[in-house]
matplotlib code that plots the C-alpha trace (Angstrom):
import matplotlib.pyplot as plt

x = [93.1, 89.8, 87.2, 83.9, 81.0, 78.6, 75.6, 75.8, 72.2, 72.6, 74.1, 71.4, 71.5, 71.5, 75.0, 77.9, 80.4, 82.7, 85.5, 86.3, 87.1, 90.4, 91.8, 91.0, 88.2, 85.0, 82.2, 79.0, 76.1, 72.9, 72.0, 73.7, 73.6, 73.4, 76.7, 77.4, 76.7, 78.8, 81.7, 81.4, 81.3, 84.4, 86.5, 88.9, 88.6, 91.4, 89.2, 85.6, 83.1, 80.5, 77.7, 75.6, 76.9, 78.7, 82.5, 83.7, 85.4, 82.4, 82.4, 86.1, 87.5, 87.9, 88.9, 92.6, 93.4, 91.3, 93.6, 91.2, 87.5, 85.9, 82.9, 80.8, 79.2, 80.4, 79.3, 81.1, 79.4, 78.9, 82.7, 84.6, 87.5, 89.5, 89.2, 90.3, 93.2, 94.3, 94.3, 96.1, 93.1, 92.9, 89.5, 88.5, 85.2, 83.6, 83.9, 81.7, 80.1, 76.6, 76.9, 75.0, 72.2, 71.7, 71.6, 69.1, 66.9, 67.1, 65.4, 63.0, 61.7, 61.8, 60.0, 57.4, 56.5, 56.6, 54.6, 52.1, 52.6, 51.0, 47.8, 47.6, 48.6, 45.9, 43.4, 43.8, 43.9, 40.7, 38.8, 37.9, 39.9, 38.0, 34.7, 35.3, 34.7, 37.8, 41.2, 43.0, 42.5, 44.2, 43.2, 46.7, 49.3, 52.3, 55.4, 58.5, 62.1, 63.2, 63.9, 63.8, 66.6, 67.9, 69.7, 72.2, 73.5, 76.8, 78.7, 80.7, 80.6, 76.8, 76.1, 78.1, 76.4, 73.0, 74.1, 75.0, 71.7, 69.7, 71.5, 70.4, 66.8, 67.4, 67.8, 70.0, 72.2, 73.3, 74.8, 75.6, 78.6, 77.9, 81.6, 82.6, 85.4, 84.0, 86.4, 83.6, 83.9, 81.5, 78.4, 77.5, 78.1, 75.5, 74.8, 72.1, 69.4, 69.9, 69.7, 66.4, 64.8, 65.9, 65.5, 62.6, 64.1, 66.6, 68.4, 70.6, 73.9, 76.0, 77.3, 75.5, 77.6, 77.2, 76.9, 74.1, 72.1, 68.6, 69.9, 66.4, 64.3, 61.2, 63.2, 64.7, 61.3, 59.9, 62.7, 61.8, 59.4, 55.9, 56.2, 59.5, 60.2, 62.9, 64.7, 66.8, 68.9, 71.7, 71.1, 67.7, 69.1, 69.7, 65.9, 63.9, 61.1, 58.5, 59.4, 59.0, 55.6, 54.5, 55.8, 54.0, 50.7, 51.0, 51.6, 55.0, 56.6, 54.9, 56.4, 59.2, 60.9, 62.8, 64.9, 66.3, 64.8, 66.2, 65.3, 65.2, 63.1, 60.4, 58.8, 55.1, 55.8, 57.7, 55.4, 55.9, 54.3, 50.8, 51.5, 52.6, 49.4, 49.6, 50.5, 53.0, 55.3, 57.2, 59.2, 61.3, 63.0, 66.7, 67.3, 68.5, 72.0, 70.8, 70.9, 72.2, 75.2, 75.9, 75.8, 78.2, 80.5, 80.3, 81.6, 84.2, 85.6, 85.6, 87.6, 90.1, 90.4, 91.3, 93.8, 95.5, 95.7, 97.3, 99.8, 100.8, 99.2, 96.4, 93.2, 90.1, 91.6, 90.1, 92.6]
y = [120.5, 120.9, 118.5, 117.9, 116.4, 115.1, 114.2, 116.2, 115.7, 111.9, 112.1, 114.3, 118.0, 117.3, 115.8, 118.3, 117.7, 120.6, 118.3, 118.0, 121.7, 121.1, 119.4, 122.1, 123.9, 122.0, 122.3, 120.7, 119.6, 118.4, 115.6, 113.6, 114.8, 112.8, 111.5, 114.7, 116.9, 114.7, 115.0, 118.8, 119.0, 117.0, 118.3, 120.1, 118.0, 116.4, 114.4, 113.3, 112.3, 110.1, 107.8, 106.6, 108.6, 106.4, 106.8, 105.5, 106.4, 108.6, 110.7, 110.6, 110.8, 114.5, 114.8, 114.8, 115.8, 113.3, 111.4, 110.0, 108.8, 108.5, 106.2, 107.3, 103.8, 100.3, 99.0, 100.5, 98.9, 102.5, 102.7, 101.1, 99.8, 98.6, 102.0, 103.7, 101.3, 102.0, 105.8, 105.4, 106.9, 105.7, 104.5, 104.1, 103.2, 103.7, 100.2, 99.0, 102.3, 101.0, 97.4, 98.1, 100.1, 97.6, 94.6, 96.4, 97.2, 93.6, 92.4, 95.3, 94.1, 90.4, 90.9, 93.2, 90.5, 87.6, 89.4, 90.9, 94.2, 96.4, 94.4, 94.6, 98.2, 99.0, 97.0, 99.2, 102.5, 101.6, 101.4, 97.7, 96.7, 99.2, 97.8, 94.1, 92.1, 89.9, 91.2, 89.8, 88.5, 85.9, 87.0, 87.2, 84.6, 85.5, 83.4, 83.0, 83.1, 80.6, 77.2, 78.6, 78.4, 81.8, 81.7, 84.4, 85.3, 87.2, 86.5, 89.8, 92.2, 92.8, 89.1, 88.1, 90.7, 89.4, 85.8, 86.6, 88.4, 85.5, 83.1, 85.2, 84.8, 81.0, 80.5, 78.0, 80.0, 78.8, 80.8, 80.7, 82.4, 83.6, 84.2, 80.9, 82.7, 83.1, 82.3, 82.1, 78.9, 79.8, 78.7, 75.9, 76.9, 75.4, 75.4, 77.8, 75.2, 74.0, 77.4, 78.0, 74.8, 74.9, 78.5, 80.1, 83.5, 84.5, 87.8, 89.3, 91.1, 90.5, 92.9, 93.2, 91.4, 89.2, 86.3, 87.8, 89.9, 88.3, 85.5, 85.4, 84.7, 82.6, 79.4, 80.5, 81.4, 78.1, 76.4, 78.3, 77.3, 78.7, 79.9, 81.7, 85.4, 87.2, 90.3, 92.4, 95.1, 94.7, 95.7, 95.8, 94.0, 90.8, 90.2, 90.0, 92.3, 90.7, 87.2, 88.4, 90.0, 86.7, 84.7, 86.8, 86.9, 83.2, 82.3, 80.7, 82.6, 84.2, 87.6, 90.0, 93.0, 95.2, 98.3, 98.3, 98.2, 97.9, 101.5, 104.1, 105.9, 103.3, 103.7, 103.3, 100.7, 98.5, 95.5, 95.7, 99.1, 97.7, 95.5, 98.4, 98.1, 94.3, 93.0, 90.4, 93.1, 95.8, 98.4, 101.0, 103.8, 102.6, 103.9, 100.8, 102.3, 105.8, 106.0, 109.2, 107.4, 105.6, 108.7, 110.5, 107.5, 107.6, 111.2, 110.6, 107.5, 109.4, 112.2, 109.8, 108.2, 111.5, 112.2, 108.9, 109.4, 112.8, 111.4, 108.7, 105.8, 103.4, 103.2, 101.4, 101.3, 99.3, 100.6]
z = [102.4, 100.6, 102.1, 100.5, 102.5, 99.9, 102.1, 105.2, 106.1, 106.1, 109.6, 111.0, 111.7, 115.5, 115.2, 114.9, 112.1, 113.1, 113.9, 110.1, 110.0, 111.9, 108.8, 106.2, 104.4, 104.4, 101.8, 102.7, 100.5, 102.2, 99.8, 97.1, 93.5, 90.3, 88.8, 86.9, 89.9, 92.2, 89.7, 89.7, 93.5, 94.1, 91.1, 93.4, 96.5, 98.4, 100.8, 100.1, 102.8, 101.4, 102.4, 99.4, 96.4, 93.9, 93.9, 90.5, 87.2, 86.3, 89.4, 90.2, 86.7, 86.8, 90.4, 90.1, 93.6, 95.6, 98.0, 100.5, 100.5, 103.9, 103.7, 106.6, 106.9, 107.3, 103.9, 100.9, 97.9, 96.5, 96.0, 93.1, 95.1, 92.1, 90.4, 93.6, 94.0, 90.4, 91.1, 94.4, 96.3, 99.9, 101.2, 104.8, 106.4, 109.8, 111.1, 114.0, 114.6, 114.3, 115.7, 118.9, 117.2, 114.4, 116.7, 118.9, 115.9, 114.7, 117.9, 117.9, 114.6, 115.5, 118.9, 117.4, 114.8, 117.2, 119.8, 117.3, 119.1, 116.4, 116.6, 120.4, 120.5, 117.9, 119.9, 122.9, 120.9, 119.1, 122.4, 121.9, 125.0, 127.2, 125.9, 126.7, 129.8, 130.0, 131.1, 128.1, 124.6, 122.4, 118.9, 117.4, 118.3, 120.5, 120.2, 122.4, 121.2, 123.8, 122.2, 118.7, 116.0, 115.0, 111.6, 110.7, 107.2, 107.7, 110.9, 111.1, 114.0, 113.8, 113.2, 116.3, 118.5, 117.3, 118.0, 121.6, 122.2, 120.6, 122.9, 125.9, 124.7, 124.7, 121.0, 119.2, 116.7, 113.3, 110.5, 106.8, 105.2, 101.7, 101.0, 102.5, 104.3, 107.8, 110.6, 113.2, 115.3, 118.1, 116.3, 113.8, 110.2, 107.8, 104.1, 102.9, 102.4, 105.9, 107.3, 105.5, 106.6, 110.3, 111.2, 113.0, 112.6, 109.9, 110.2, 107.4, 108.3, 105.1, 102.5, 99.1, 96.5, 93.4, 95.8, 98.0, 95.5, 95.6, 97.7, 99.2, 96.1, 95.5, 95.9, 99.2, 100.6, 99.5, 101.6, 104.8, 107.5, 107.1, 110.7, 110.1, 110.0, 108.0, 109.3, 106.9, 108.3, 105.8, 102.2, 100.4, 97.3, 99.2, 99.2, 96.0, 96.7, 94.5, 95.8, 99.4, 98.5, 97.0, 99.9, 102.5, 100.6, 99.9, 103.5, 102.7, 105.6, 108.6, 108.5, 107.6, 109.2, 106.9, 107.5, 103.9, 100.5, 96.9, 96.2, 99.0, 99.9, 99.2, 95.7, 95.2, 92.5, 95.0, 95.4, 99.1, 99.2, 98.9, 102.0, 104.3, 106.4, 106.8, 110.3, 108.8, 107.4, 109.2, 107.3, 108.9, 106.9, 106.9, 110.5, 112.3, 112.4, 113.4, 117.2, 118.5, 119.9, 116.6, 114.5, 116.9, 116.7, 112.9, 112.9, 115.5, 113.7, 110.3, 111.9, 113.3, 109.8, 108.3, 111.1, 110.7, 106.9, 107.3, 109.8, 107.4, 109.3, 108.3, 110.3, 109.0, 105.6, 102.8, 100.2]

ax = plt.figure().add_subplot(projection="3d")
ax.plot(x, y, z, "-o")
ax.set_aspect("equal")
plt.show()
């Protein structure tokens, strides 16, 4: 078997990927190439390990031997599933590997915003705290989660984990299903407009699709509470970047915490770039999933996906 790992550095060099070598010869590339480069790299591959590189007719068209694509992530919007199905190419993803990490980061962002942590940390670092007489200050508001309504878009594994944690903080949890196919019965399912108007915190855990692209646009922000915060740890394209910029500057919502953007790394022409020093916006570099433990699970699950495929069984299969 010839195995091509297209984006080896995306898992981190501190995580060993030697387990893949038990299945055949492995060729590693540190970063994704353009479409032509990707097509050249996988031309003779039997198995492709991928994270973000597009897998479609353009990149797979000349790869006659590809039998399995291992998506080393949960989301697989970079893969043309219909094309793979037409070619008989199996596709498997790394389900549930990052649930714990992403849920944890969701609350790290929300609590940082609600507690105005950057402001107070900066206050101490600046020396102003040491220079004052009172033991505390109240300059920036601090808000509790207890008694608030937490709205979730996407009640999959991550959404459910976030819901349980939010309940532990004393929140009432509601959710919206963009696909309309959710089977979750533990929490009230509401329409989108209701989610917007009722929620104090909204967190996004849904795939990027035609239904969810720019789901949060100017109209959506206008329907939210002015005191609400938005947390996006799903896909950047779910949020219209210009609309969020305008909503934050216009005071239509109180804040946003983002781990994902429409183009990554962030571009200087992204309207949110000019707000990167504002207290009402937190942006982390797409690392909510990237705990040491989660990255090791990603590799382990992907290895088991290959083993199952070679043994003629299905594990985490999409196609």
